[in-house]
C-alpha positions in Angstrom: -25.8 -43.8 72.5 -24.6 -46.8 70.6 -21.3 -47.2 68.9 -23.0 -47.5 65.5 -24.9 -44.2 66.0 -21.6 -42.4 67.0 -19.8 -43.8 63.9 -22.7 -42.7 61.6 -22.7 -39.1 63.2 -18.9 -38.9 62.8 -19.2 -39.9 59.2 -21.9 -37.3 58.5 -19.8 -34.6 60.1 -16.8 -35.5 58.0 -19.0 -35.4 54.9 -20.2 -31.9 55.9 -16.6 -30.7 56.3 -15.6 -32.0 52.9 -18.6 -30.2 51.4 -17.6 -27.0 53.1 -13.9 -27.4 52.0 -14.8 -27.9 48.3 -13.6 -25.0 46.2 -16.3 -22.9 44.4 -17.1 -23.9 40.9 -14.8 -22.3 38.3 -16.3 -19.5 36.3 -16.0 -19.6 32.5 -13.2 -17.4 31.3 -14.2 -14.0 29.9 -14.4 -13.8 26.1 -11.2 -13.0 24.5 -11.2 -9.7 22.7 -10.1 -9.8 19.0 -6.5 -8.8 18.8 -6.0 -5.2 17.9 -3.8 -4.2 15.0 -0.2 -4.0 16.0 1.7 -0.8 16.4 3.6 -1.4 13.3 0.5 -1.7 11.1 -0.9 1.5 12.7 2.4 3.2 11.9 2.3 1.9 8.3 -1.2 3.1 7.9 -0.4 6.6 9.2 2.7 6.8 7.0 0.6 5.8 3.9 -1.9 8.5 4.8 0.9 11.0 5.0 2.3 9.8 1.7 -1.2 10.2 0.2 -1.4 13.8 1.4 1.8 14.6 -0.4 -0.2 14.4 -3.7 -1.7 17.8 -2.7 1.8 19.3 -3.2 1.8 18.3 -6.9 0.2 20.4 -9.8 -3.5 19.6 -10.0 -3.4 19.3 -13.8 -0.6 16.7 -13.6 -2.5 14.6 -11.1 -5.7 14.9 -13.2 -3.8 13.8 -16.3 -2.2 10.9 -14.4 -5.5 9.6 -13.1 -7.3 9.9 -16.5 -4.5 8.6 -18.8 -2.8 5.9 -16.8 -5.7 3.4 -17.0 -5.9 4.0 -20.7 -2.1 3.8 -21.4 -1.7 0.7 -19.2 -4.8 -1.1 -20.4 -5.9 -1.3 -16.8 -2.6 -2.9 -15.8 -2.4 -5.5 -18.6 0.5 -4.1 -20.6 2.2 -5.4 -23.6 5.5 -4.3 -25.2 3.9 -1.3 -26.8 1.9 0.0 -23.8 4.9 -0.4 -21.5 6.9 2.1 -23.7 3.9 4.4 -23.9 3.4 4.3 -20.1 7.0 5.1 -19.5 6.9 8.0 -21.9 3.7 9.3 -20.1 5.3 9.0 -16.7 8.4 10.8 -17.9 6.3 13.6 -19.4 4.2 14.0 -16.2 7.4 14.0 -14.1 8.9 16.7 -16.3 5.7 18.7 -15.8 6.0 18.4 -12.0 9.6 19.6 -12.3 9.0 22.6 -14.5 5.9 23.6 -12.6 8.0 24.1 -9.5 9.6 27.1 -11.2 6.4 28.8 -12.1 4.9 31.5 -10.0 2.1 33.9 -10.1 1.1 37.3 -8.6 -1.7 39.8 -8.8 -0.8 43.2 -10.0 -2.2 46.5 -8.8 -4.7 46.5 -11.7 -6.2 43.2 -10.3 -4.8 41.1 -13.2 -3.4 37.8 -12.3 -0.1 37.0 -14.1 1.8 33.8 -14.5 5.5 33.4 -15.2 8.5 31.2 -15.1 11.3 32.0 -12.7 14.7 32.9 -14.2 18.1 33.9 -12.8 17.2 37.5 -13.0 13.5 37.7 -12.3 10.5 36.1 -13.9 9.4 35.7 -17.5 5.6 36.4 -17.7 3.3 34.2 -19.9 0.3 36.4 -20.1 1.6 39.9 -20.0 1.3 42.3 -22.9 3.3 45.5 -22.6 0.9 48.4 -23.3 2.9 51.1 -21.6 1.5 50.2 -18.2 4.8 48.8 -16.8 4.2 50.7 -13.6 1.5 48.2 -12.7 4.1 45.4 -12.3 6.0 44.8 -9.1 9.7 44.3 -8.9 10.1 40.9 -10.7 13.7 40.4 -9.3 12.2 39.1 -6.1 10.7 36.2 -8.0 14.0 35.1 -9.4 15.0 31.4 -9.3 16.7 30.2 -6.1 18.3 27.1 -4.7 15.1 26.3 -2.9 13.3 26.0 -6.1 15.6 23.2 -7.4 15.1 21.3 -4.2 11.4 21.7 -4.4 11.5 20.6 -8.0 13.5 17.4 -7.2 11.1 16.6 -4.3 8.1 17.1 -6.6 9.5 14.5 -9.0 10.1 12.0 -6.1 6.6 12.6 -4.8 5.2 12.0 -8.3 7.2 8.8 -8.4 5.8 7.7 -5.1 2.2 8.4 -6.3 2.9 6.4 -9.5 4.4 3.4 -7.6 1.3 3.3 -5.4 -1.0 3.0 -8.4 -2.2 -0.5 -9.1 -2.2 -0.2 -12.8 1.4 1.1 -13.0 2.7 -1.6 -10.7 0.7 -4.3 -12.6 2.1 -2.9 -15.9 5.8 -2.9 -15.0 5.7 -5.8 -12.5 2.9 -8.2 -13.5 4.3 -11.0 -11.3 6.8 -9.6 -8.9 9.0 -11.8 -6.8 8.8 -11.6 -3.0 11.9 -9.3 -2.9 10.5 -7.0 -5.5 7.1 -6.8 -3.8 8.8 -5.9 -0.5 10.7 -3.1 -2.3 7.5 -1.8 -3.8 5.9 -1.7 -0.4 8.7 -0.2 1.5 10.7 2.1 -0.9 7.7 4.4 -1.8 6.7 4.6 1.8 10.3 5.6 2.9 10.7 8.2 0.1 7.3 9.6 0.8 8.1 10.2 4.6 11.4 11.6 3.7 9.9 14.0 1.2 7.3 15.2 3.7 10.1 16.1 6.1 12.2 17.9 3.4 9.1 19.9 2.3 8.9 21.2 5.9 12.6 22.1 5.9 12.5 23.6 2.4 9.0 25.2 2.1 8.1 27.1 -1.0 6.1 30.3 -1.3 5.5 30.0 -5.0 2.0 29.5 -6.4 2.6 28.5 -10.0 0.5 26.8 -12.7 -1.5 24.0 -11.2 -1.1 25.2 -7.7 -3.8 27.0 -5.6 -3.7 30.8 -5.5 -3.8 32.4 -2.0 -5.2 35.8 -1.3 -1.9 37.1 -0.2 -0.1 36.1 -3.4 
């Protein structure tokens, strides 16, 4: 075998070794999944949902009046000097309705009649009761007297109504047409915090009253 042939075979062998030692071709990276929402965004969404559920604790008539009248009073958020005053008066009136409704209660007497009343220090003043000598059909009204828990529930109802109002686009656009960054942050954070706090306090101070605008249960 000639020297040239040996050199050629040695070169071919080295080429084969280099081919075997080459790393495998790189695989394309897997597609990157779209980033999921952060935990803070999920917490905010859950808290907003909890705040929205608090509206169920308000009188139905007050919520209905709010939803119907606010777009009219605020001119769909484009308020002037007059509509701002009218909107403030409407919100104060509805807040007072939430406060007073917390002291109303109802019961079903032995004759099947449903009676509504307002809780007082000594009992309950009935709205739709006419004394016709059938006083024996009424239960002991002293158990419906006003308690400290009613004041707490009334204050919480007003706060919940304020949260619902501040989450309304028309109300915010009426009072804050061009809010600054700090005001916008406060409008986003404060109603959320108040709503979560009220939800906790409603658990600590539950109410058994079913007054005007609240659903009536079979046991009441």
